N, CA and C atoms as an extended XYZ file, in Angstrom:
210
Properties=species:S:1:pos:R:3:atomname:S:1:resname:S:1:resid:I:1 pbc="F F F"
N       -32.429      101.152      184.323 N   MET     1
C       -32.476      100.036      185.221 CA  MET     1
C       -32.762      100.542      186.637 C   MET     1
N       -31.789      100.676      187.484 N   LEU     2
C       -31.967      101.181      188.839 CA  LEU     2
C       -31.446      102.607      188.914 C   LEU     2
N       -32.124      103.421      189.708 N   SER     3
C       -31.637      104.785      189.894 CA  SER     3
C       -30.505      104.778      190.918 C   SER     3
N       -29.854      105.923      191.079 N   ASN     4
C       -28.754      106.024      192.038 CA  ASN     4
C       -29.224      105.737      193.458 C   ASN     4
N       -30.393      106.294      193.819 N   ASN     5
C       -30.911      106.079      195.166 CA  ASN     5
C       -31.251      104.615      195.404 C   ASN     5
N       -31.825      103.968      194.418 N   GLN     6
C       -32.163      102.557      194.559 CA  GLN     6
C       -30.908      101.703      194.704 C   GLN     6
N       -29.867      102.032      193.970 N   SER     7
C       -28.613      101.291      194.087 CA  SER     7
C       -27.991      101.469      195.465 C   SER     7
N       -28.017      102.695      195.986 N   LEU     8
C       -27.471      102.936      197.318 CA  LEU     8
C       -28.272      102.209      198.394 C   LEU     8
N       -29.593      102.215      198.269 N   ILE     9
C       -30.444      101.509      199.231 CA  ILE     9
C       -30.185      100.009      199.164 C   ILE     9
N       -30.058       99.473      197.967 N   LEU    10
C       -29.792       98.046      197.798 CA  LEU    10
C       -28.426       97.659      198.364 C   LEU    10
N       -27.429       98.509      198.183 N   THR    11
C       -26.103       98.254      198.735 CA  THR    11
C       -26.133       98.304      200.264 C   THR    11
N       -26.837       99.278      200.819 N   GLY    12
C       -26.985       99.358      202.278 CA  GLY    12
C       -27.739       98.175      202.838 C   GLY    12
N       -28.771       97.737      202.126 N   PHE    13
C       -29.528       96.565      202.545 CA  PHE    13
C       -28.642       95.322      202.544 C   PHE    13
N       -27.805       95.178      201.533 N   LEU    14
C       -26.904       94.030      201.448 CA  LEU    14
C       -25.901       94.047      202.599 C   LEU    14
N       -25.319       95.201      202.875 N   ALA    15
C       -24.344       95.312      203.969 CA  ALA    15
C       -25.014       95.043      205.320 C   ALA    15
N       -26.194       95.610      205.520 N   GLY    16
C       -26.909       95.383      206.775 CA  GLY    16
C       -27.323       93.935      206.945 C   GLY    16
N       -27.734       93.310      205.856 N   SER    17
C       -28.137       91.904      205.913 CA  SER    17
C       -26.959       90.997      206.247 C   SER    17
N       -25.803       91.280      205.648 N   ILE    18
C       -24.610       90.489      205.957 CA  ILE    18
C       -24.263       90.623      207.439 C   ILE    18
N       -24.382       91.845      207.970 N   PHE    19
C       -24.097       92.077      209.382 CA  PHE    19
C       -25.066       91.300      210.275 C   PHE    19
N       -26.364       91.423      210.010 N   VAL    20
C       -27.377       90.767      210.843 CA  VAL    20
C       -27.284       89.254      210.739 C   VAL    20
N       -27.185       88.734      209.532 N   PHE    21
C       -27.108       87.280      209.377 CA  PHE    21
C       -25.788       86.723      209.912 C   PHE    21
N       -24.737       87.535      209.912 N   GLY    22
C       -23.482       87.109      210.518 CA  GLY    22
C       -23.598       87.002      212.022 C   GLY    22
N       -24.294       87.959      212.641 N   ILE    23
C       -24.515       87.893      214.087 CA  ILE    23
C       -25.389       86.694      214.436 C   ILE    23
N       -26.410       86.416      213.619 N   LEU    24
C       -27.291       85.276      213.865 CA  LEU    24
C       -26.650       83.948      213.478 C   LEU    24
N       -25.482       84.011      212.851 N   ASP    25
C       -24.704       82.834      212.450 CA  ASP    25
C       -25.475       81.928      211.484 C   ASP    25
N       -26.149       82.555      210.513 N   ILE    26
C       -26.851       81.762      209.495 CA  ILE    26
C       -26.360       82.110      208.083 C   ILE    26
N       -25.122       82.570      207.983 N   LEU    27
C       -24.568       82.870      206.664 CA  LEU    27
C       -24.295       81.605      205.855 C   LEU    27
N       -24.284       80.442      206.510 N   ASP    28
C       -24.050       79.184      205.801 CA  ASP    28
C       -25.308       78.666      205.114 C   ASP    28
N       -26.446       79.263      205.403 N   ASN    29
C       -27.709       78.799      204.831 CA  ASN    29
C       -27.728       79.049      203.329 C   ASN    29
N       -28.174       78.040      202.577 N   PHE    30
C       -28.195       78.135      201.115 CA  PHE    30
C       -29.135       79.236      200.625 C   PHE    30
N       -30.275       79.401      201.259 N   VAL    31
C       -31.250       80.418      200.842 CA  VAL    31
C       -30.672       81.818      201.056 C   VAL    31
N       -29.989       82.015      202.168 N   VAL    32
C       -29.382       83.318      202.464 CA  VAL    32
C       -28.291       83.626      201.444 C   VAL    32
N       -27.448       82.659      201.161 N   LEU    33
C       -26.373       82.874      200.184 CA  LEU    33
C       -26.919       83.128      198.783 C   LEU    33
N       -27.999       82.444      198.430 N   THR    34
C       -28.621       82.678      197.118 CA  THR    34
C       -29.168       84.094      197.026 C   THR    34
N       -29.816       84.558      198.086 N   GLY    35
C       -30.330       85.935      198.104 CA  GLY    35
C       -29.222       86.963      197.997 C   GLY    35
N       -28.128       86.729      198.743 N   PHE    36
C       -26.985       87.643      198.662 CA  PHE    36
C       -26.392       87.668      197.261 C   PHE    36
N       -26.297       86.509      196.654 N   THR    37
C       -25.731       86.423      195.306 CA  THR    37
C       -26.596       87.176      194.303 C   THR    37
N       -27.906       87.026      194.393 N   LEU    38
C       -28.805       87.709      193.457 CA  LEU    38
C       -28.748       89.225      193.627 C   LEU    38
N       -28.729       89.691      194.870 N   VAL    39
C       -28.651       91.136      195.115 CA  VAL    39
C       -27.303       91.682      194.642 C   VAL    39
N       -26.229       90.962      194.923 N   PHE    40
C       -24.907       91.394      194.496 CA  PHE    40
C       -24.812       91.463      192.971 C   PHE    40
N       -25.330       90.446      192.294 N   LEU    41
C       -25.303       90.448      190.829 CA  LEU    41
C       -26.151       91.576      190.251 C   LEU    41
N       -27.287       91.888      190.885 N   ALA    42
C       -28.120       93.001      190.427 CA  ALA    42
C       -27.355       94.316      190.532 C   ALA    42
N       -26.621       94.500      191.616 N   ILE    43
C       -25.827       95.728      191.787 CA  ILE    43
C       -24.725       95.801      190.742 C   ILE    43
N       -24.014       94.713      190.509 N   ILE    44
C       -22.906       94.699      189.546 CA  ILE    44
C       -23.416       94.904      188.119 C   ILE    44
N       -24.517       94.242      187.754 N   ILE    45
C       -25.074       94.404      186.407 CA  ILE    45
C       -25.530       95.839      186.201 C   ILE    45
N       -26.150       96.432      187.224 N   ASN    46
C       -26.569       97.827      187.119 CA  ASN    46
C       -25.366       98.747      186.973 C   ASN    46
N       -24.287       98.466      187.676 N   LEU    47
C       -23.078       99.272      187.575 CA  LEU    47
C       -22.488       99.208      186.172 C   LEU    47
N       -22.397       98.009      185.623 N   ILE    48
C       -21.862       97.841      184.269 CA  ILE    48
C       -22.765       98.520      183.244 C   ILE    48
N       -24.070       98.371      183.399 N   TYR    49
C       -25.021       98.986      182.471 CA  TYR    49
C       -24.926      100.508      182.521 C   TYR    49
N       -24.802      101.053      183.714 N   THR    50
C       -24.738      102.507      183.868 CA  THR    50
C       -23.448      103.069      183.292 C   THR    50
N       -22.337      102.376      183.493 N   ILE    51
C       -21.051      102.855      182.980 CA  ILE    51
C       -21.000      102.757      181.457 C   ILE    51
N       -21.570      101.684      180.908 N   SER    52
C       -21.484      101.496      179.463 CA  SER    52
C       -22.438      102.403      178.695 C   SER    52
N       -23.441      102.921      179.370 N   LYS    53
C       -24.400      103.809      178.719 CA  LYS    53
C       -23.805      105.215      178.660 C   LYS    53
N       -23.517      105.681      177.460 N   VAL    54
C       -22.876      106.981      177.270 CA  VAL    54
C       -23.922      107.979      176.813 C   VAL    54
N       -23.972      109.111      177.505 N   LYS    55
C       -24.898      110.170      177.123 CA  LYS    55
C       -24.150      111.183      176.252 C   LYS    55
N       -24.689      111.460      175.073 N   VAL    56
C       -24.074      112.411      174.154 CA  VAL    56
C       -25.069      113.526      173.889 C   VAL    56
N       -24.646      114.751      174.127 N   ASN    57
C       -25.490      115.894      173.810 CA  ASN    57
C       -25.439      116.166      172.314 C   ASN    57
N       -26.574      116.506      171.699 N   PRO    58
C       -26.547      116.826      170.266 CA  PRO    58
C       -25.638      118.013      169.963 C   PRO    58
N       -25.497      118.922      170.906 N   LYS    59
C       -24.643      120.088      170.711 CA  LYS    59
C       -23.168      119.663      170.622 C   LYS    59
N       -22.787      118.659      171.402 N   ASN    60
C       -21.405      118.203      171.411 CA  ASN    60
C       -21.129      117.146      170.345 C   ASN    60
N       -22.147      116.657      169.683 N   GLN    61
C       -21.968      115.604      168.683 CA  GLN    61
C       -21.107      116.092      167.525 C   GLN    61
N       -21.268      117.346      167.114 N   ASP    62
C       -20.466      117.879      166.020 CA  ASP    62
C       -18.992      117.952      166.407 C   ASP    62
N       -18.713      118.345      167.652 N   ASP    63
C       -17.326      118.399      168.113 CA  ASP    63
C       -16.709      117.006      168.128 C   ASP    63
N       -17.466      116.029      168.542 N   ILE    64
C       -16.968      114.654      168.596 CA  ILE    64
C       -16.678      114.140      167.188 C   ILE    64
N       -17.559      114.445      166.237 N   ASN    65
C       -17.349      114.011      164.854 CA  ASN    65
C       -16.137      114.687      164.241 C   ASN    65
N       -15.915      115.960      164.541 N   LYS    66
C       -14.750      116.671      164.009 CA  LYS    66
C       -13.451      116.081      164.549 C   LYS    66
N       -13.432      115.764      165.846 N   LYS    67
C       -12.238      115.194      166.449 CA  LYS    67
C       -11.965      113.794      165.908 C   LYS    67
N       -13.036      113.041      165.631 N   ALA    68
C       -12.855      111.689      165.119 CA  ALA    68
C       -12.326      111.720      163.682 C   ALA    68
N       -12.694      112.745      162.919 N   SER    69
C       -12.249      112.793      161.536 CA  SER    69
C       -10.790      113.271      161.412 C   SER    69
N       -10.274      113.907      162.456 N   LEU    70
C        -8.881      114.381      162.411 CA  LEU    70
C        -8.007      113.222      162.630 C   LEU    70
């Protein structure tokens, strides 16, 4: 999905946007809130996807199978 650098850039963009739009006092705008919601959900979905994706080395697969059978 997103790489680590892309996630960090997106998070920084979200924080900076909240700061700028807060100073401009347009955080109540529906379009701004919709954009924030979409970016926030993209970050959260990427976080869940990255955590749930487990990398298993073929070398360690035998050790995992032995431990599971005990």
